[in-house]
N, CA, C and O atoms as CSV, one atom per row, in Angstrom:
chain,resi,resn,atom,element,x,y,z
A,1,MET,N,N,-19.521,-24.566,92.335
A,1,MET,CA,C,-20.711,-24.830,93.119
A,1,MET,C,C,-21.781,-25.430,92.200
A,1,MET,O,O,-21.940,-25.019,91.050
A,2,LYS,N,N,-22.506,-26.411,92.739
A,2,LYS,CA,C,-23.593,-27.059,92.008
A,2,LYS,C,C,-24.928,-26.502,92.482
A,2,LYS,O,O,-25.052,-25.980,93.590
A,3,SER,N,N,-25.918,-26.629,91.611
A,3,SER,CA,C,-27.276,-26.219,91.933
A,3,SER,C,C,-28.226,-27.321,91.483
A,3,SER,O,O,-28.027,-27.918,90.425
A,4,PHE,N,N,-29.246,-27.591,92.272
A,4,PHE,CA,C,-30.217,-28.647,91.973
A,4,PHE,C,C,-31.614,-28.128,92.299
A,4,PHE,O,O,-31.814,-27.461,93.313
A,5,ARG,N,N,-32.570,-28.435,91.440
A,5,ARG,CA,C,-33.956,-28.004,91.644
A,5,ARG,C,C,-34.905,-29.168,91.385
A,5,ARG,O,O,-34.752,-29.910,90.415
A,6,LYS,N,N,-35.883,-29.313,92.266
A,6,LYS,CA,C,-36.903,-30.351,92.093
A,6,LYS,C,C,-38.215,-29.841,92.670
A,6,LYS,O,O,-38.224,-29.156,93.693
A,7,GLU,N,N,-39.313,-30.171,92.018
A,7,GLU,CA,C,-40.631,-29.843,92.538
A,7,GLU,C,C,-41.313,-31.103,93.057
A,7,GLU,O,O,-41.296,-32.151,92.412
A,8,LEU,N,N,-41.912,-30.975,94.239
A,8,LEU,CA,C,-42.748,-32.026,94.804
A,8,LEU,C,C,-44.187,-31.583,94.618
A,8,LEU,O,O,-44.482,-30.390,94.687
A,9,LYS,N,N,-45.083,-32.527,94.385
A,9,LYS,CA,C,-46.489,-32.186,94.168
A,9,LYS,C,C,-47.360,-32.889,95.199
A,9,LYS,O,O,-47.134,-34.044,95.560
A,10,PHE,N,N,-48.370,-32.144,95.662
A,10,PHE,CA,C,-49.281,-32.662,96.683
A,10,PHE,C,C,-50.719,-32.333,96.312
A,10,PHE,O,O,-51.020,-31.246,95.819
A,11,HIS,N,N,-51.585,-33.279,96.556
A,11,HIS,CA,C,-53.029,-33.082,96.387
A,11,HIS,C,C,-53.693,-33.767,97.579
A,11,HIS,O,O,-53.732,-34.995,97.653
A,12,THR,N,N,-54.211,-32.975,98.504
A,12,THR,CA,C,-54.838,-33.537,99.700
A,12,THR,C,C,-56.333,-33.721,99.469
A,12,THR,O,O,-56.950,-32.992,98.693
A,13,ASP,N,N,-56.898,-34.695,100.148
A,13,ASP,CA,C,-58.341,-34.942,100.084
A,13,ASP,C,C,-59.113,-34.040,101.033
A,13,ASP,O,O,-60.335,-33.928,100.942
A,14,SER,N,N,-58.394,-33.402,101.939
A,14,SER,CA,C,-59.030,-32.538,102.932
A,14,SER,C,C,-58.573,-31.094,102.718
A,14,SER,O,O,-57.581,-30.836,102.036
A,15,ARG,N,N,-59.308,-30.171,103.308
A,15,ARG,CA,C,-58.956,-28.748,103.199
A,15,ARG,C,C,-57.642,-28.455,103.910
A,15,ARG,O,O,-56.822,-27.685,103.410
A,16,ARG,N,N,-57.438,-29.065,105.078
A,16,ARG,CA,C,-56.215,-28.838,105.854
A,16,ARG,C,C,-55.511,-30.162,106.138
A,16,ARG,O,O,-56.146,-31.193,106.362
A,17,ALA,N,N,-54.179,-30.102,106.122
A,17,ALA,CA,C,-53.385,-31.302,106.415
A,17,ALA,C,C,-51.960,-30.894,106.750
A,17,ALA,O,O,-51.469,-29.859,106.299
A,18,PHE,N,N,-51.304,-31.730,107.552
A,18,PHE,CA,C,-49.870,-31.605,107.817
A,18,PHE,C,C,-49.224,-32.896,107.333
A,18,PHE,O,O,-49.572,-33.981,107.799
A,19,ILE,N,N,-48.280,-32.779,106.396
A,19,ILE,CA,C,-47.650,-33.943,105.774
A,19,ILE,C,C,-46.154,-33.880,106.011
A,19,ILE,O,O,-45.511,-32.880,105.690
A,20,ASN,N,N,-45.598,-34.946,106.573
A,20,ASN,CA,C,-44.152,-35.040,106.764
A,20,ASN,C,C,-43.520,-35.302,105.400
A,20,ASN,O,O,-43.718,-36.367,104.815
A,21,ILE,N,N,-42.760,-34.333,104.894
A,21,ILE,CA,C,-42.137,-34.463,103.576
A,21,ILE,C,C,-40.634,-34.710,103.682
A,21,ILE,O,O,-39.917,-34.631,102.684
A,22,THR,N,N,-40.161,-35.007,104.882
A,22,THR,CA,C,-38.726,-35.256,105.076
A,22,THR,C,C,-38.199,-36.344,104.138
A,22,THR,O,O,-37.147,-36.142,103.532
A,23,PRO,N,N,-38.882,-37.495,103.986
A,23,PRO,CA,C,-38.339,-38.527,103.080
A,23,PRO,C,C,-38.200,-38.054,101.630
A,23,PRO,O,O,-37.219,-38.397,100.970
A,24,GLN,N,N,-39.155,-37.277,101.124
A,24,GLN,CA,C,-39.063,-36.772,99.754
A,24,GLN,C,C,-37.921,-35.769,99.604
A,24,GLN,O,O,-37.239,-35.743,98.579
A,25,VAL,N,N,-37.717,-34.940,100.638
A,25,VAL,CA,C,-36.628,-33.961,100.595
A,25,VAL,C,C,-35.276,-34.687,100.678
A,25,VAL,O,O,-34.338,-34.329,99.967
A,26,GLU,N,N,-35.177,-35.694,101.537
A,26,GLU,CA,C,-33.942,-36.479,101.625
A,26,GLU,C,C,-33.646,-37.180,100.300
A,26,GLU,O,O,-32.487,-37.273,99.897
A,27,ALA,N,N,-34.672,-37.667,99.627
A,27,ALA,CA,C,-34.478,-38.307,98.322
A,27,ALA,C,C,-33.966,-37.299,97.298
A,27,ALA,O,O,-33.095,-37.624,96.491
A,28,ALA,N,N,-34.498,-36.086,97.323
A,28,ALA,CA,C,-34.026,-35.042,96.413
A,28,ALA,C,C,-32.568,-34.697,96.699
A,28,ALA,O,O,-31.782,-34.496,95.773
A,29,LEU,N,N,-32.205,-34.628,97.981
A,29,LEU,CA,C,-30.820,-34.359,98.355
A,29,LEU,C,C,-29.901,-35.457,97.827
A,29,LEU,O,O,-28.842,-35.170,97.270
A,30,SER,N,N,-30.300,-36.692,98.000
A,30,SER,CA,C,-29.505,-37.812,97.499
A,30,SER,C,C,-29.353,-37.734,95.980
A,30,SER,O,O,-28.267,-37.946,95.441
A,31,GLU,N,N,-30.450,-37.428,95.305
A,31,GLU,CA,C,-30.442,-37.306,93.845
A,31,GLU,C,C,-29.504,-36.189,93.379
A,31,GLU,O,O,-28.889,-36.296,92.318
A,32,SER,N,N,-29.396,-35.131,94.161
A,32,SER,CA,C,-28.572,-33.976,93.780
A,32,SER,C,C,-27.083,-34.284,93.788
A,32,SER,O,O,-26.325,-33.698,93.015
A,33,GLY,N,N,-26.656,-35.197,94.652
A,33,GLY,CA,C,-25.239,-35.492,94.802
A,33,GLY,C,C,-24.477,-34.451,95.603
A,33,GLY,O,O,-23.262,-34.566,95.763
A,34,ILE,N,N,-25.162,-33.445,96.105
A,34,ILE,CA,C,-24.511,-32.381,96.878
A,34,ILE,C,C,-24.243,-32.873,98.293
A,34,ILE,O,O,-25.129,-33.431,98.939
A,35,LYS,N,N,-23.019,-32.667,98.773
A,35,LYS,CA,C,-22.611,-33.161,100.090
A,35,LYS,C,C,-22.509,-32.065,101.138
A,35,LYS,O,O,-22.685,-32.328,102.328
A,36,GLU,N,N,-22.224,-30.829,100.706
A,36,GLU,CA,C,-22.080,-29.696,101.624
A,36,GLU,C,C,-22.773,-28.492,101.004
A,36,GLU,O,O,-22.487,-28.130,99.862
A,37,GLY,N,N,-23.674,-27.874,101.741
A,37,GLY,CA,C,-24.338,-26.701,101.194
A,37,GLY,C,C,-25.595,-26.344,101.968
A,37,GLY,O,O,-25.702,-26.593,103.169
A,38,LEU,N,N,-26.536,-25.759,101.255
A,38,LEU,CA,C,-27.809,-25.344,101.844
A,38,LEU,C,C,-28.953,-25.859,101.001
A,38,LEU,O,O,-28.866,-25.927,99.775
A,39,LEU,N,N,-30.023,-26.218,101.676
A,39,LEU,CA,C,-31.217,-26.729,101.027
A,39,LEU,C,C,-32.404,-25.852,101.425
A,39,LEU,O,O,-32.675,-25.645,102.607
A,40,LEU,N,N,-33.093,-25.350,100.422
A,40,LEU,CA,C,-34.296,-24.551,100.625
A,40,LEU,C,C,-35.505,-25.393,100.232
A,40,LEU,O,O,-35.505,-26.043,99.187
A,41,VAL,N,N,-36.529,-25.378,101.073
A,41,VAL,CA,C,-37.803,-26.017,100.751
A,41,VAL,C,C,-38.869,-24.954,100.936
A,41,VAL,O,O,-39.014,-24.403,102.027
A,42,ASN,N,N,-39.628,-24.655,99.863
A,42,ASN,CA,C,-40.674,-23.651,100.036
A,42,ASN,C,C,-41.958,-24.024,99.311
A,42,ASN,O,O,-41.953,-24.631,98.241
A,43,ALA,N,N,-43.054,-23.633,99.944
A,43,ALA,CA,C,-44.372,-23.824,99.346
A,43,ALA,C,C,-44.505,-22.851,98.187
A,43,ALA,O,O,-44.124,-21.686,98.297
A,44,MET,N,N,-45.043,-23.329,97.089
A,44,MET,CA,C,-45.208,-22.494,95.902
A,44,MET,C,C,-46.681,-22.129,95.713
A,44,MET,O,O,-47.159,-21.969,94.590
A,45,ASN,N,N,-47.376,-22.003,96.822
A,45,ASN,CA,C,-48.765,-21.559,96.802
A,45,ASN,C,C,-49.006,-20.737,98.060
A,45,ASN,O,O,-48.485,-21.073,99.123
A,46,ILE,N,N,-49.778,-19.677,97.958
A,46,ILE,CA,C,-49.953,-18.747,99.075
A,46,ILE,C,C,-50.926,-19.219,100.140
A,46,ILE,O,O,-51.198,-18.490,101.094
A,47,THR,N,N,-51.456,-20.427,99.994
A,47,THR,CA,C,-52.308,-20.991,101.040
A,47,THR,C,C,-51.723,-22.296,101.578
A,47,THR,O,O,-52.443,-23.128,102.131
A,48,ALA,N,N,-50.417,-22.466,101.411
A,48,ALA,CA,C,-49.714,-23.641,101.927
A,48,ALA,C,C,-48.426,-23.175,102.597
A,48,ALA,O,O,-47.980,-22.045,102.394
A,49,SER,N,N,-47.840,-24.056,103.394
A,49,SER,CA,C,-46.691,-23.703,104.213
A,49,SER,C,C,-45.673,-24.827,104.218
A,49,SER,O,O,-46.008,-25.986,103.976
A,50,VAL,N,N,-44.422,-24.471,104.497
A,50,VAL,CA,C,-43.382,-25.453,104.815
A,50,VAL,C,C,-42.760,-25.005,106.130
A,50,VAL,O,O,-42.401,-23.838,106.290
A,51,PHE,N,N,-42.634,-25.931,107.065
A,51,PHE,CA,C,-42.068,-25.584,108.365
A,51,PHE,C,C,-41.375,-26.807,108.950
A,51,PHE,O,O,-41.571,-27.930,108.484
A,52,ILE,N,N,-40.567,-26.576,109.974
A,52,ILE,CA,C,-39.847,-27.647,110.665
A,52,ILE,C,C,-40.398,-27.763,112.075
A,52,ILE,O,O,-40.546,-26.766,112.781
A,53,ASN,N,N,-40.700,-28.991,112.477
A,53,ASN,CA,C,-41.134,-29.250,113.838
A,53,ASN,C,C,-41.105,-30.742,114.091
A,53,ASN,O,O,-40.569,-31.507,113.289
A,54,ASP,N,N,-41.677,-31.151,115.198
A,54,ASP,CA,C,-41.720,-32.546,115.633
A,54,ASP,C,C,-42.856,-33.282,114.927
A,54,ASP,O,O,-43.923,-32.710,114.705
A,55,ASP,N,N,-42.632,-34.541,114.575
A,55,ASP,CA,C,-43.674,-35.365,113.950
A,55,ASP,C,C,-44.438,-36.096,115.049
A,55,ASP,O,O,-44.228,-37.284,115.290
A,56,GLU,N,N,-45.327,-35.359,115.706
A,56,GLU,CA,C,-46.089,-35.902,116.835
A,56,GLU,C,C,-47.549,-35.508,116.651
A,56,GLU,O,O,-47.864,-34.323,116.542
A,57,SER,N,N,-48.438,-36.488,116.614
A,57,SER,CA,C,-49.841,-36.248,116.267
A,57,SER,C,C,-50.535,-35.284,117.227
A,57,SER,O,O,-51.374,-34.495,116.793
A,58,GLY,N,N,-50.213,-35.327,118.499
A,58,GLY,CA,C,-50.810,-34.395,119.449
A,58,GLY,C,C,-50.429,-32.957,119.132
A,58,GLY,O,O,-51.262,-32.056,119.227
A,59,LEU,N,N,-49.179,-32.740,118.758
A,59,LEU,CA,C,-48.724,-31.410,118.379
A,59,LEU,C,C,-49.458,-30.929,117.133
A,59,LEU,O,O,-49.843,-29.764,117.043
A,60,HIS,N,N,-49.648,-31.827,116.178
A,60,HIS,CA,C,-50.358,-31.448,114.947
A,60,HIS,C,C,-51.812,-31.086,115.244
A,60,HIS,O,O,-52.349,-30.156,114.643
A,61,ALA,N,N,-52.445,-31.796,116.148
A,61,ALA,CA,C,-53.809,-31.459,116.571
A,61,ALA,C,C,-53.815,-30.101,117.278
A,61,ALA,O,O,-54.743,-29.311,117.106
A,62,ASP,N,N,-52.778,-29.836,118.073
A,62,ASP,CA,C,-52.658,-28.528,118.734
A,62,ASP,C,C,-52.514,-27.412,117.701
A,62,ASP,O,O,-53.145,-26.364,117.839
A,63,PHE,N,N,-51.688,-27.621,116.661
A,63,PHE,CA,C,-51.556,-26.639,115.586
A,63,PHE,C,C,-52.923,-26.352,114.964
A,63,PHE,O,O,-53.306,-25.197,114.773
A,64,GLU,N,N,-53.640,-27.413,114.657
A,64,GLU,CA,C,-54.950,-27.274,114.006
A,64,GLU,C,C,-55.908,-26.443,114.868
A,64,GLU,O,O,-56.549,-25.520,114.366
A,65,ARG,N,N,-56.006,-26.762,116.146
A,65,ARG,CA,C,-56.900,-26.016,117.044
A,65,ARG,C,C,-56.451,-24.566,117.201
A,65,ARG,O,O,-57.277,-23.653,117.169
A,66,TRP,N,N,-55.162,-24.353,117.368
A,66,TRP,CA,C,-54.620,-23.015,117.567
A,66,TRP,C,C,-54.836,-22.147,116.333
A,66,TRP,O,O,-55.274,-21.001,116.437
A,67,LEU,N,N,-54.524,-22.704,115.163
A,67,LEU,CA,C,-54.713,-21.949,113.923
A,67,LEU,C,C,-56.180,-21.629,113.677
A,67,LEU,O,O,-56.508,-20.548,113.186
A,68,GLU,N,N,-57.057,-22.557,114.013
A,68,GLU,CA,C,-58.487,-22.330,113.811
A,68,GLU,C,C,-59.007,-21.242,114.762
A,68,GLU,O,O,-59.943,-20.519,114.420
A,69,LYS,N,N,-58.408,-21.124,115.946
A,69,LYS,CA,C,-58.767,-20.027,116.861
A,69,LYS,C,C,-58.269,-18.688,116.320
A,69,LYS,O,O,-58.965,-17.677,116.412
A,70,LEU,N,N,-57.058,-18.688,115.755
A,70,LEU,CA,C,-56.485,-17.452,115.218
A,70,LEU,C,C,-57.217,-16.966,113.976
A,70,LEU,O,O,-57.490,-15.775,113.829
A,71,ALA,N,N,-57.531,-17.899,113.085
A,71,ALA,CA,C,-58.159,-17.556,111.802
A,71,ALA,C,C,-59.186,-18.625,111.455
A,71,ALA,O,O,-58.912,-19.507,110.640
A,72,PRO,N,N,-60.366,-18.555,112.066
A,72,PRO,CA,C,-61.381,-19.573,111.804
A,72,PRO,C,C,-61.835,-19.571,110.343
A,72,PRO,O,O,-61.986,-18.518,109.723
A,73,GLU,N,N,-62.046,-20.761,109.819
A,73,GLU,CA,C,-62.495,-20.882,108.426
A,73,GLU,C,C,-63.855,-20.200,108.223
A,73,GLU,O,O,-64.052,-19.479,107.244
A,74,LYS,N,N,-64.775,-20.429,109.139
A,74,LYS,CA,C,-66.139,-19.909,109.001
A,74,LYS,C,C,-66.477,-18.982,110.161
A,74,LYS,O,O,-65.900,-19.137,111.237
A,75,PRO,N,N,-67.375,-18.037,109.990
A,75,PRO,CA,C,-68.155,-17.789,108.767
A,75,PRO,C,C,-67.300,-17.112,107.698
A,75,PRO,O,O,-66.461,-16.263,108.000
A,76,TYR,N,N,-67.525,-17.497,106.458
A,76,TYR,CA,C,-66.735,-16.971,105.353
A,76,TYR,C,C,-66.858,-15.463,105.215
A,76,TYR,O,O,-65.909,-14.796,104.804
A,77,ASP,N,N,-68.022,-14.924,105.556
A,77,ASP,CA,C,-68.245,-13.483,105.346
A,77,ASP,C,C,-67.544,-12.597,106.377
A,77,ASP,O,O,-67.682,-11.374,106.327
A,78,GLN,N,N,-66.794,-13.190,107.308
A,78,GLN,CA,C,-66.030,-12.374,108.259
A,78,GLN,C,C,-64.788,-11.764,107.625
A,78,GLN,O,O,-64.160,-10.884,108.215
A,79,TYR,N,N,-64.427,-12.223,106.424
A,79,TYR,CA,C,-63.197,-11.777,105.776
A,79,TYR,C,C,-63.493,-10.936,104.536
A,79,TYR,O,O,-64.348,-11.291,103.725
A,80,ALA,N,N,-62.781,-9.824,104.398
A,80,ALA,CA,C,-62.921,-8.970,103.221
A,80,ALA,C,C,-62.418,-9.663,101.958
A,80,ALA,O,O,-62.924,-9.399,100.867
A,81,HIS,N,N,-61.423,-10.550,102.094
A,81,HIS,CA,C,-60.848,-11.253,100.939
A,81,HIS,C,C,-61.851,-12.202,100.296
A,81,HIS,O,O,-61.862,-12.359,99.075
A,82,ASN,N,N,-62.686,-12.831,101.104
A,82,ASN,CA,C,-63.614,-13.824,100.568
A,82,ASN,C,C,-64.642,-13.155,99.678
A,82,ASN,O,O,-65.172,-12.088,99.986
A,83,GLY,N,N,-64.898,-13.800,98.595
A,83,GLY,CA,C,-65.825,-13.314,97.583
A,83,GLY,C,C,-65.808,-14.327,96.469
A,83,GLY,O,O,-66.705,-15.161,96.347
A,84,TYR,N,N,-64.766,-14.243,95.652
A,84,TYR,CA,C,-64.570,-15.231,94.592
A,84,TYR,C,C,-64.187,-16.586,95.193
A,84,TYR,O,O,-64.657,-17.630,94.740
A,85,GLU,N,N,-63.335,-16.559,96.209
A,85,GLU,CA,C,-62.922,-17.779,96.901
A,85,GLU,C,C,-63.284,-17.644,98.382
A,85,GLU,O,O,-63.626,-16.561,98.856
A,86,ASP,N,N,-63.202,-18.755,99.092
A,86,ASP,CA,C,-63.513,-18.758,100.523
A,86,ASP,C,C,-62.293,-19.159,101.340
A,86,ASP,O,O,-62.408,-19.922,102.300
A,87,ASN,N,N,-61.116,-18.644,100.961
A,87,ASN,CA,C,-59.887,-19.134,101.580
A,87,ASN,C,C,-59.072,-18.074,102.315
A,87,ASN,O,O,-57.866,-18.248,102.492
A,88,ALA,N,N,-59.695,-16.989,102.742
A,88,ALA,CA,C,-58.949,-15.956,103.473
A,88,ALA,C,C,-58.256,-16.538,104.693
A,88,ALA,O,O,-57.119,-16.173,104.995
A,89,ASP,N,N,-58.936,-17.447,105.403
A,89,ASP,CA,C,-58.324,-18.065,106.585
A,89,ASP,C,C,-57.049,-18.810,106.231
A,89,ASP,O,O,-56.101,-18.823,107.017
A,90,ALA,N,N,-57.011,-19.434,105.054
A,90,ALA,CA,C,-55.834,-20.190,104.622
A,90,ALA,C,C,-54.645,-19.263,104.390
A,90,ALA,O,O,-53.512,-19.625,104.707
A,91,HIS,N,N,-54.886,-18.085,103.847
A,91,HIS,CA,C,-53.809,-17.106,103.657
A,91,HIS,C,C,-53.225,-16.684,105.009
A,91,HIS,O,O,-52.008,-16.573,105.159
A,92,LEU,N,N,-54.094,-16.453,105.979
A,92,LEU,CA,C,-53.636,-16.038,107.306
A,92,LEU,C,C,-52.874,-17.163,108.004
A,92,LEU,O,O,-51.845,-16.915,108.633
A,93,LYS,N,N,-53.367,-18.392,107.899
A,93,LYS,CA,C,-52.697,-19.543,108.522
A,93,LYS,C,C,-51.316,-19.744,107.920
A,93,LYS,O,O,-50.363,-20.049,108.637
A,94,ARG,N,N,-51.201,-19.577,106.610
A,94,ARG,CA,C,-49.899,-19.714,105.954
A,94,ARG,C,C,-48.926,-18.662,106.472
A,94,ARG,O,O,-47.749,-18.954,106.686
A,95,THR,N,N,-49.408,-17.446,106.674
A,95,THR,CA,C,-48.541,-16.378,107.165
A,95,THR,C,C,-47.970,-16.729,108.536
A,95,THR,O,O,-46.800,-16.464,108.813
A,96,VAL,N,N,-48.787,-17.316,109.380
A,96,VAL,CA,C,-48.346,-17.702,110.725
A,96,VAL,C,C,-47.355,-18.874,110.668
A,96,VAL,O,O,-46.355,-18.867,111.386
A,97,MET,N,N,-47.618,-19.858,109.838
A,97,MET,CA,C,-46.795,-21.072,109.804
A,97,MET,C,C,-45.543,-20.919,108.939
A,97,MET,O,O,-44.606,-21.706,109.074
A,98,GLY,N,N,-45.510,-19.924,108.059
A,98,GLY,CA,C,-44.308,-19.653,107.284
A,98,GLY,C,C,-44.325,-20.257,105.897
A,98,GLY,O,O,-45.096,-21.169,105.598
A,99,ARG,N,N,-43.463,-19.731,105.070
A,99,ARG,CA,C,-43.381,-20.120,103.665
A,99,ARG,C,C,-42.338,-21.204,103.410
A,99,ARG,O,O,-42.554,-22.087,102.581
A,100,GLU,N,N,-41.206,-21.144,104.118
A,100,GLU,CA,C,-40.091,-22.005,103.759
A,100,GLU,C,C,-39.260,-22.436,104.956
A,100,GLU,O,O,-39.419,-21.959,106.079
A,101,ALA,N,N,-38.359,-23.374,104.647
A,101,ALA,CA,C,-37.352,-23.807,105.611
A,101,ALA,C,C,-36.021,-23.906,104.869
A,101,ALA,O,O,-35.972,-24.322,103.711
A,102,VAL,N,N,-34.955,-23.521,105.546
A,102,VAL,CA,C,-33.603,-23.668,105.014
A,102,VAL,C,C,-32.852,-24.579,105.965
A,102,VAL,O,O,-32.827,-24.353,107.175
A,103,ILE,N,N,-32.235,-25.620,105.399
A,103,ILE,CA,C,-31.541,-26.617,106.217
A,103,ILE,C,C,-30.111,-26.763,105.700
A,103,ILE,O,O,-29.886,-26.844,104.492
A,104,ALA,N,N,-29.162,-26.796,106.608
A,104,ALA,CA,C,-27.774,-27.047,106.230
A,104,ALA,C,C,-27.626,-28.493,105.764
A,104,ALA,O,O,-28.276,-29.402,106.281
A,105,VAL,N,N,-26.762,-28.677,104.782
A,105,VAL,CA,C,-26.407,-30.016,104.296
A,105,VAL,C,C,-24.966,-30.272,104.713
A,105,VAL,O,O,-24.063,-29.515,104.355
A,106,THR,N,N,-24.756,-31.338,105.469
A,106,THR,CA,C,-23.437,-31.707,105.959
A,106,THR,C,C,-23.206,-33.192,105.685
A,106,THR,O,O,-24.016,-34.034,106.071
A,107,ASN,N,N,-22.111,-33.502,105.023
A,107,ASN,CA,C,-21.786,-34.896,104.676
A,107,ASN,C,C,-22.942,-35.585,103.941
A,107,ASN,O,O,-23.196,-36.772,104.145
A,108,GLY,N,N,-23.642,-34.821,103.077
A,108,GLY,CA,C,-24.708,-35.395,102.262
A,108,GLY,C,C,-26.019,-35.645,102.993
A,108,GLY,O,O,-26.906,-36.319,102.470
A,109,ARG,N,N,-26.142,-35.102,104.203
A,109,ARG,CA,C,-27.362,-35.322,105.001
A,109,ARG,C,C,-27.926,-33.996,105.483
A,109,ARG,O,O,-27.202,-33.008,105.606
A,110,LEU,N,N,-29.230,-33.986,105.756
A,110,LEU,CA,C,-29.851,-32.821,106.361
A,110,LEU,C,C,-29.316,-32.681,107.775
A,110,LEU,O,O,-29.338,-33.643,108.543
A,111,ASP,N,N,-28.845,-31.519,108.125
A,111,ASP,CA,C,-28.207,-31.285,109.421
A,111,ASP,C,C,-29.279,-30.800,110.414
A,111,ASP,O,O,-29.390,-29.610,110.707
A,112,PHE,N,N,-30.051,-31.757,110.913
A,112,PHE,CA,C,-31.188,-31.487,111.792
A,112,PHE,C,C,-30.802,-31.511,113.261
A,112,PHE,O,O,-29.826,-32.147,113.658
A,113,GLY,N,N,-31.598,-30.795,114.065
A,113,GLY,CA,C,-31.553,-30.933,115.509
A,113,GLY,C,C,-32.462,-32.088,115.920
A,113,GLY,O,O,-33.133,-32.691,115.082
A,114,THR,N,N,-32.476,-32.383,117.201
A,114,THR,CA,C,-33.284,-33.478,117.734
A,114,THR,C,C,-34.744,-33.311,117.355
A,114,THR,O,O,-35.317,-32.238,117.547
A,115,TRP,N,N,-35.343,-34.350,116.824
A,115,TRP,CA,C,-36.773,-34.459,116.483
A,115,TRP,C,C,-37.202,-33.629,115.284
A,115,TRP,O,O,-38.366,-33.696,114.889
A,116,GLU,N,N,-36.308,-32.852,114.693
A,116,GLU,CA,C,-36.716,-31.994,113.587
A,116,GLU,C,C,-37.075,-32.804,112.342
A,116,GLU,O,O,-36.376,-33.737,111.948
A,117,GLN,N,N,-38.194,-32.404,111.743
A,117,GLN,CA,C,-38.683,-32.978,110.495
A,117,GLN,C,C,-39.265,-31.826,109.668
A,117,GLN,O,O,-39.600,-30.774,110.211
A,118,ILE,N,N,-39.380,-32.030,108.364
A,118,ILE,CA,C,-39.922,-30.999,107.470
A,118,ILE,C,C,-41.373,-31.339,107.166
A,118,ILE,O,O,-41.704,-32.482,106.848
A,119,PHE,N,N,-42.234,-30.330,107.267
A,119,PHE,CA,C,-43.668,-30.533,107.024
A,119,PHE,C,C,-44.195,-29.597,105.957
A,119,PHE,O,O,-43.780,-28.445,105.833
A,120,TYR,N,N,-45.131,-30.144,105.187
A,120,TYR,CA,C,-45.944,-29.360,104.280
A,120,TYR,C,C,-47.262,-29.131,104.997
A,120,TYR,O,O,-47.929,-30.085,105.399
A,121,GLY,N,N,-47.638,-27.872,105.158
A,121,GLY,CA,C,-48.914,-27.527,105.772
A,121,GLY,C,C,-49.871,-27.054,104.702
A,121,GLY,O,O,-49.603,-26.080,103.999
A,122,GLU,N,N,-50.986,-27.746,104.581
A,122,GLU,CA,C,-52.012,-27.398,103.590
A,122,GLU,C,C,-53.184,-26.756,104.310
A,122,GLU,O,O,-53.697,-27.311,105.282
A,123,PHE,N,N,-53.614,-25.584,103.839
A,123,PHE,CA,C,-54.705,-24.861,104.488
A,123,PHE,C,C,-55.884,-24.594,103.563
A,123,PHE,O,O,-56.902,-24.055,103.996
A,124,ASP,N,N,-55.756,-24.967,102.290
A,124,ASP,CA,C,-56.845,-24.817,101.315
A,124,ASP,C,C,-56.676,-25.899,100.255
A,124,ASP,O,O,-56.425,-25.608,99.086
A,125,GLY,N,N,-56.817,-27.141,100.677
A,125,GLY,CA,C,-56.492,-28.278,99.830
A,125,GLY,C,C,-57.546,-28.648,98.808
A,125,GLY,O,O,-58.364,-27.835,98.376
A,126,LYS,N,N,-57.483,-29.910,98.447
A,126,LYS,CA,C,-58.359,-30.528,97.451
A,126,LYS,C,C,-58.015,-30.097,96.032
A,126,LYS,O,O,-58.853,-30.149,95.131
A,127,ARG,N,N,-56.762,-29.668,95.846
A,127,ARG,CA,C,-56.264,-29.362,94.509
A,127,ARG,C,C,-54.748,-29.494,94.516
A,127,ARG,O,O,-54.122,-29.500,95.576
A,128,MET,N,N,-54.168,-29.597,93.338
A,128,MET,CA,C,-52.728,-29.817,93.214
A,128,MET,C,C,-51.953,-28.573,93.667
A,128,MET,O,O,-52.272,-27.444,93.294
A,129,LYS,N,N,-50.930,-28.823,94.481
A,129,LYS,CA,C,-50.024,-27.765,94.937
A,129,LYS,C,C,-48.586,-28.252,94.746
A,129,LYS,O,O,-48.333,-29.450,94.617
A,130,ARG,N,N,-47.636,-27.285,94.729
A,130,ARG,CA,C,-46.227,-27.615,94.515
A,130,ARG,C,C,-45.360,-27.108,95.665
A,130,ARG,O,O,-45.669,-26.112,96.320
A,131,VAL,N,N,-44.277,-27.825,95.880
A,131,VAL,CA,C,-43.240,-27.431,96.835
A,131,VAL,C,C,-41.917,-27.486,96.087
A,131,VAL,O,O,-41.620,-28.465,95.402
A,132,LEU,N,N,-41.126,-26.431,96.224
A,132,LEU,CA,C,-39.821,-26.359,95.576
A,132,LEU,C,C,-38.737,-26.835,96.541
A,132,LEU,O,O,-38.714,-26.449,97.709
A,133,VAL,N,N,-37.848,-27.672,96.036
A,133,VAL,CA,C,-36.623,-28.049,96.744
A,133,VAL,C,C,-35.472,-27.508,95.912
A,133,VAL,O,O,-35.285,-27.917,94.767
A,134,LYS,N,N,-34.710,-26.599,96.476
A,134,LYS,CA,C,-33.558,-26.000,95.782
A,134,LYS,C,C,-32.327,-26.216,96.651
A,134,LYS,O,O,-32.319,-25.854,97.827
A,135,ILE,N,N,-31.286,-26.809,96.067
A,135,ILE,CA,C,-30.080,-27.137,96.828
A,135,ILE,C,C,-28.878,-26.528,96.117
A,135,ILE,O,O,-28.713,-26.671,94.906
A,136,ILE,N,N,-28.043,-25.848,96.897
A,136,ILE,CA,C,-26.800,-25.328,96.345
A,136,ILE,C,C,-25.644,-25.798,97.217
A,136,ILE,O,O,-25.775,-25.905,98.437
A,137,GLY,N,N,-24.529,-26.072,96.588
A,137,GLY,CA,C,-23.365,-26.523,97.341
A,137,GLY,C,C,-22.402,-27.305,96.473
A,137,GLY,O,O,-22.427,-27.226,95.245
A,138,GLU,N,N,-21.562,-28.054,97.141
A,138,GLU,CA,C,-20.528,-28.861,96.489
A,138,GLU,C,C,-20.783,-30.327,96.725
A,138,GLU,O,O,-20.020,-31.170,96.254
């Protein structure tokens, strides 16, 4: 069995963003040479997320509104965590959206369902963050 590891790096200009990272993950899969196995993609920061969904702007706007209702950014003093930083809402949003995605690799390709794409969700941006791509298989 082979193992492959790669880190992707992201720096957003905004506090929150949804970025389709499917092309970068597919490139890592191609680079690995693995044809059959499993691929893990996970955010390596506790205020960011990796998830699978549709690449549709209306849906992304719905995510943004829904998450902001669940865990509004402001007022900052509503959260016990805020003090040194003002990102308690980002921790909560990450918990809802998830840390990682695992995708089957079949014939050297991501084995997706209809419309599935991989997204990086940023909830406390404006600084460098990392995403791990780990692939195991043959």
